[in-house]
KEDOMI-432955 format. One record per residue (C-alpha): chain; x, y, z. Coordinates in nm, 3 decimals, decimal comma, padded with zeros to 5 digits. Each point is the difference from the previous one (the first is absolute). Last residue first. Layout:
BEGIN
@unit:A; xx:X; yy:Y; zz:Z
...
***
This chain:
BEGIN
@unit:A; xx:-00,538; yy:05,991; zz:-00,578
@unit:A; xx:00,322; yy:00,109; zz:00,171
@unit:A; xx:00,163; yy:-00,304; zz:00,159
@unit:A; xx:-00,023; yy:-00,149; zz:00,345
@unit:A; xx:00,150; yy:-00,335; zz:00,102
@unit:A; xx:-00,136; yy:00,075; zz:00,351
@unit:A; xx:00,350; yy:-00,052; zz:00,144
@unit:A; xx:00,153; yy:00,212; zz:-00,275
@unit:A; xx:-00,237; yy:00,290; zz:00,062
@unit:A; xx:00,045; yy:-00,025; zz:00,377
@unit:A; xx:00,380; yy:00,003; zz:-00,035
@unit:A; xx:-00,016; yy:00,305; zz:-00,228
@unit:A; xx:-00,202; yy:00,187; zz:00,263
@unit:A; xx:00,246; yy:-00,105; zz:00,272
@unit:A; xx:00,295; yy:00,121; zz:-00,208
@unit:A; xx:-00,179; yy:00,331; zz:-00,067
@unit:A; xx:-00,022; yy:00,061; zz:00,371
@unit:A; xx:-00,255; yy:00,066; zz:00,274
@unit:A; xx:-00,268; yy:-00,260; zz:-00,062
@unit:A; xx:-00,381; yy:-00,005; zz:00,020
@unit:A; xx:-00,056; yy:-00,078; zz:-00,368
@unit:A; xx:-00,225; yy:00,304; zz:-00,045
@unit:A; xx:00,240; yy:00,225; zz:00,190
@unit:A; xx:00,305; yy:-00,125; zz:-00,188
@unit:A; xx:-00,170; yy:00,056; zz:-00,336
@unit:A; xx:-00,110; yy:00,350; zz:00,102
@unit:A; xx:00,358; yy:00,093; zz:00,094
@unit:A; xx:00,119; yy:-00,141; zz:-00,334
@unit:A; xx:-00,257; yy:00,217; zz:-00,181
@unit:A; xx:00,115; yy:00,309; zz:00,187
@unit:A; xx:00,363; yy:-00,087; zz:-00,079
@unit:A; xx:-00,093; yy:-00,037; zz:-00,368
@unit:A; xx:-00,162; yy:00,344; zz:-00,006
@unit:A; xx:00,299; yy:00,156; zz:00,177
@unit:A; xx:00,231; yy:-00,159; zz:-00,257
@unit:A; xx:-00,185; yy:00,198; zz:-00,265
@unit:A; xx:-00,180; yy:-00,167; zz:-00,288
@unit:A; xx:00,108; yy:-00,133; zz:-00,340
@unit:A; xx:-00,093; yy:-00,361; zz:00,084
@unit:A; xx:00,343; yy:-00,142; zz:-00,086
@unit:A; xx:00,179; yy:00,305; zz:00,141
@unit:A; xx:-00,193; yy:-00,015; zz:00,328
@unit:A; xx:00,059; yy:-00,374; zz:00,024
@unit:A; xx:00,374; yy:00,053; zz:-00,039
@unit:A; xx:00,003; yy:00,262; zz:00,277
@unit:A; xx:-00,201; yy:-00,220; zz:00,234
@unit:A; xx:00,242; yy:-00,287; zz:-00,062
@unit:A; xx:-00,070; yy:-00,296; zz:-00,230
@unit:A; xx:00,071; yy:-00,354; zz:00,120
@unit:A; xx:-00,265; yy:-00,187; zz:-00,198
@unit:A; xx:-00,215; yy:-00,031; zz:00,311
@unit:A; xx:00,018; yy:00,379; zz:00,037
@unit:A; xx:-00,124; yy:00,038; zz:-00,359
@unit:A; xx:-00,293; yy:-00,232; zz:00,076
@unit:A; xx:-00,079; yy:00,203; zz:00,311
@unit:A; xx:-00,011; yy:00,317; zz:-00,210
@unit:A; xx:-00,234; yy:-00,163; zz:-00,252
@unit:A; xx:-00,230; yy:-00,116; zz:00,279
@unit:A; xx:-00,003; yy:00,352; zz:00,145
@unit:A; xx:-00,106; yy:00,132; zz:-00,340
@unit:A; xx:-00,282; yy:-00,255; zz:-00,031
@unit:A; xx:-00,116; yy:00,076; zz:00,357
@unit:A; xx:00,097; yy:-00,241; zz:00,274
@unit:A; xx:-00,287; yy:-00,158; zz:00,195
@unit:A; xx:00,054; yy:-00,337; zz:-00,174
@unit:A; xx:00,338; yy:-00,024; zz:00,173
@unit:A; xx:-00,171; yy:00,009; zz:00,339
@unit:A; xx:-00,242; yy:-00,277; zz:-00,098
@unit:A; xx:00,289; yy:-00,203; zz:-00,143
@unit:A; xx:00,177; yy:00,017; zz:00,335
@unit:A; xx:-00,316; yy:-00,106; zz:00,186
@unit:A; xx:-00,060; yy:-00,294; zz:-00,233
@unit:A; xx:00,364; yy:-00,105; zz:00,037
@unit:A; xx:-00,028; yy:00,003; zz:00,381
@unit:A; xx:-00,309; yy:-00,221; zz:-00,010
@unit:A; xx:00,173; yy:-00,236; zz:-00,242
@unit:A; xx:00,300; yy:-00,026; zz:00,233
@unit:A; xx:-00,225; yy:-00,086; zz:00,291
@unit:A; xx:-00,181; yy:-00,263; zz:-00,206
@unit:A; xx:00,334; yy:-00,151; zz:-00,108
@unit:A; xx:00,126; yy:-00,024; zz:00,358
@unit:A; xx:-00,333; yy:-00,147; zz:00,110
@unit:A; xx:00,023; yy:-00,262; zz:-00,277
@unit:A; xx:00,351; yy:-00,090; zz:00,112
@unit:A; xx:-00,106; yy:-00,040; zz:00,364
@unit:A; xx:-00,311; yy:-00,205; zz:-00,090
@unit:A; xx:00,200; yy:-00,237; zz:-00,219
@unit:A; xx:00,272; yy:-00,042; zz:00,259
@unit:A; xx:-00,255; yy:-00,082; zz:00,268
@unit:A; xx:-00,174; yy:-00,254; zz:-00,224
@unit:A; xx:00,326; yy:-00,184; zz:-00,076
@unit:A; xx:00,053; yy:-00,058; zz:-00,369
@unit:A; xx:00,067; yy:-00,315; zz:-00,203
@unit:A; xx:-00,306; yy:-00,211; zz:00,082
@unit:A; xx:-00,005; yy:-00,348; zz:-00,154
@unit:A; xx:-00,140; yy:-00,113; zz:-00,335
@unit:A; xx:00,266; yy:-00,264; zz:-00,067
@unit:A; xx:00,169; yy:00,195; zz:-00,277
@unit:A; xx:-00,032; yy:00,317; zz:00,204
@unit:A; xx:00,193; yy:-00,166; zz:00,283
@unit:A; xx:00,277; yy:-00,114; zz:-00,236
@unit:A; xx:00,039; yy:00,343; zz:-00,157
@unit:A; xx:00,022; yy:00,154; zz:00,348
@unit:A; xx:00,258; yy:-00,259; zz:00,105
@unit:A; xx:00,215; yy:00,078; zz:-00,302
@unit:A; xx:-00,004; yy:00,368; zz:00,093
@unit:A; xx:00,091; yy:-00,090; zz:00,357
@unit:A; xx:00,276; yy:-00,234; zz:-00,118
@unit:A; xx:00,162; yy:00,282; zz:-00,193
@unit:A; xx:00,069; yy:00,172; zz:00,331
@unit:A; xx:-00,171; yy:00,338; zz:00,041
@unit:A; xx:00,178; yy:00,312; zz:-00,132
@unit:A; xx:-00,211; yy:00,016; zz:-00,316
@unit:A; xx:-00,290; yy:00,086; zz:00,227
@unit:A; xx:-00,316; yy:-00,204; zz:-00,038
@unit:A; xx:-00,354; yy:00,124; zz:-00,057
@unit:A; xx:-00,319; yy:-00,206; zz:00,011
@unit:A; xx:-00,301; yy:-00,113; zz:-00,201
@unit:A; xx:-00,005; yy:00,302; zz:-00,230
@unit:A; xx:-00,343; yy:00,140; zz:-00,090
@unit:A; xx:00,028; yy:00,378; zz:-00,036
@unit:A; xx:-00,071; yy:00,052; zz:00,371
@unit:A; xx:00,283; yy:-00,241; zz:00,076
@unit:A; xx:00,233; yy:00,198; zz:-00,227
@unit:A; xx:-00,102; yy:00,326; zz:00,168
@unit:A; xx:00,077; yy:-00,149; zz:00,341
@unit:A; xx:00,354; yy:-00,075; zz:-00,114
@unit:A; xx:00,031; yy:00,356; zz:-00,128
@unit:A; xx:-00,107; yy:00,127; zz:00,344
@unit:A; xx:00,250; yy:-00,244; zz:00,153
@unit:A; xx:00,292; yy:00,174; zz:-00,173
@unit:A; xx:00,295; yy:-00,242; zz:00,020
@unit:A; xx:00,053; yy:-00,008; zz:-00,376
@unit:A; xx:00,238; yy:-00,270; zz:-00,128
@unit:A; xx:-00,297; yy:-00,193; zz:-00,134
@unit:A; xx:-00,153; yy:-00,342; zz:-00,052
@unit:A; xx:-00,376; yy:00,037; zz:-00,055
@unit:A; xx:-00,187; yy:-00,329; zz:-00,015
@unit:A; xx:-00,285; yy:-00,008; zz:-00,250
@unit:A; xx:-00,221; yy:-00,309; zz:-00,013
@unit:A; xx:-00,110; yy:-00,014; zz:-00,362
@unit:A; xx:-00,362; yy:-00,039; zz:-00,114
@unit:A; xx:-00,021; yy:00,256; zz:-00,280
@unit:A; xx:-00,171; yy:00,242; zz:00,237
@unit:A; xx:00,308; yy:-00,020; zz:00,224
@unit:A; xx:00,227; yy:00,089; zz:-00,292
@unit:A; xx:-00,227; yy:00,288; zz:-00,106
@unit:A; xx:-00,011; yy:00,138; zz:00,359
@unit:A; xx:00,375; yy:-00,047; zz:00,074
@unit:A; xx:00,146; yy:00,172; zz:-00,306
@unit:A; xx:-00,046; yy:00,356; zz:00,128
@unit:A; xx:00,195; yy:-00,090; zz:00,313
@unit:A; xx:00,308; yy:-00,083; zz:-00,207
@unit:A; xx:00,090; yy:00,368; zz:-00,002
@unit:A; xx:00,168; yy:00,145; zz:-00,306
@unit:A; xx:00,081; yy:-00,177; zz:-00,326
@unit:A; xx:00,320; yy:00,204; zz:-00,032
@unit:A; xx:00,139; yy:-00,174; zz:00,306
@unit:A; xx:-00,228; yy:-00,273; zz:00,129
@unit:A; xx:-00,028; yy:00,097; zz:00,365
@unit:A; xx:-00,249; yy:-00,212; zz:00,192
@unit:A; xx:00,145; yy:-00,339; zz:-00,097
@unit:A; xx:-00,244; yy:-00,279; zz:-00,078
@unit:A; xx:00,011; yy:-00,373; zz:00,070
@unit:A; xx:-00,295; yy:-00,128; zz:-00,202
@unit:A; xx:-00,165; yy:-00,328; zz:00,101
@unit:A; xx:-00,233; yy:-00,225; zz:-00,201
@unit:A; xx:00,173; yy:00,092; zz:-00,323
@unit:A; xx:-00,204; yy:-00,004; zz:-00,323
@unit:A; xx:00,298; yy:00,014; zz:-00,241
@unit:A; xx:-00,135; yy:00,317; zz:-00,163
@unit:A; xx:-00,091; yy:00,145; zz:00,340
@unit:A; xx:00,309; yy:00,222; zz:00,020
@unit:A; xx:-00,042; yy:00,128; zz:-00,354
@unit:A; xx:-00,371; yy:00,069; zz:00,053
@unit:A; xx:00,080; yy:00,188; zz:00,322
@unit:A; xx:00,257; yy:00,209; zz:-00,185
@unit:A; xx:-00,244; yy:00,079; zz:-00,279
@unit:A; xx:-00,282; yy:00,095; zz:00,239
@unit:A; xx:00,235; yy:00,207; zz:00,220
@unit:A; xx:00,099; yy:00,207; zz:-00,302
@unit:A; xx:00,355; yy:-00,041; zz:-00,128
@unit:A; xx:00,332; yy:00,177; zz:00,049
@unit:A; xx:00,257; yy:-00,084; zz:-00,272
@unit:A; xx:00,266; yy:-00,269; zz:00,037
@unit:A; xx:-00,260; yy:-00,267; zz:00,071
@unit:A; xx:00,024; yy:-00,199; zz:00,326
@unit:A; xx:00,144; yy:-00,349; zz:-00,022
@unit:A; xx:-00,208; yy:-00,215; zz:00,235
@unit:A; xx:00,212; yy:-00,233; zz:00,212
@unit:A; xx:-00,112; yy:-00,362; zz:-00,004
@unit:A; xx:-00,097; yy:-00,261; zz:00,256
@unit:A; xx:-00,156; yy:-00,344; zz:-00,055
@unit:A; xx:00,067; yy:-00,115; zz:00,356
@unit:A; xx:00,223; yy:-00,300; zz:00,075
@unit:A; xx:00,204; yy:00,134; zz:00,292
@unit:A; xx:00,292; yy:00,061; zz:-00,235
@unit:A; xx:-00,233; yy:00,208; zz:-00,217
@unit:A; xx:-00,092; yy:00,214; zz:00,299
@unit:A; xx:00,366; yy:00,057; zz:00,091
@unit:A; xx:00,099; yy:00,082; zz:-00,359
@unit:A; xx:-00,286; yy:00,248; zz:-00,041
@unit:A; xx:00,091; yy:00,165; zz:00,329
@unit:A; xx:00,361; yy:00,044; zz:-00,111
@unit:A; xx:-00,113; yy:00,124; zz:-00,341
@unit:A; xx:-00,233; yy:00,257; zz:00,157
@unit:A; xx:00,267; yy:00,132; zz:00,238
@unit:A; xx:00,261; yy:00,026; zz:-00,277
@unit:A; xx:-00,242; yy:00,164; zz:-00,246
@unit:A; xx:-00,129; yy:00,279; zz:00,221
@unit:A; xx:-00,291; yy:00,106; zz:-00,222
@unit:A; xx:-00,233; yy:-00,238; zz:00,182
@unit:A; xx:-00,304; yy:-00,197; zz:-00,111
@unit:A; xx:00,037; yy:-00,369; zz:00,088
@unit:A; xx:-00,265; yy:-00,241; zz:-00,128
@unit:A; xx:-00,076; yy:-00,325; zz:00,187
@unit:A; xx:-00,174; yy:-00,298; zz:-00,156
@unit:A; xx:-00,095; yy:-00,284; zz:00,235
@unit:A; xx:-00,027; yy:-00,345; zz:-00,154
@unit:A; xx:00,321; yy:-00,124; zz:00,157
@unit:A; xx:-00,113; yy:00,143; zz:00,334
@unit:A; xx:-00,302; yy:-00,231; zz:00,006
@unit:A; xx:00,231; yy:-00,306; zz:-00,018
@unit:A; xx:-00,066; yy:-00,225; zz:-00,300
@unit:A; xx:-00,128; yy:-00,350; zz:00,089
***
């Protein structure tokens, strides 16, 4: 009789080639049908990437969170989960709010790349036999961290939405490294006008420095509409 693990297909999605190849070798040695997915050279939509990953119909997908030019792996979790795959995130990120986000998106669990290889193998084995792979307390803590982060992001975006069109343009220039004097020349206005607009930006964002305002904009992934 063929062992259940010999029938199990595992796809590895990671732009760190050495790590992915090492994991692929270990899984293959254990008898799993494991393969590393070669990501396209050019960025692709989440639908195309998910279709590529699911081409071999893997039961389990080991997914990195940071996929280089392809962006965050989180966007791939919902389509992969809908296709019937058990998604296990294996990441170098230690941000528990991001871990909670992956669970909210449909991942079964999250593992740090710093854990022993045996722990990753054990997670694959437990999923293969239909066993739990995530402690309830850990799940609740990570989800709470994500929910708190989401609440903060909503508040930051609310403040940014209060900026006038001209203030938004000034903030964008600040994010690009322009000084007040350079912004004044670009917009053909006086430096006093730009300073007034910067002062208004700081007041609306509730911060006291341009660096803090820029930090909020980056954190909220804000861009001028």
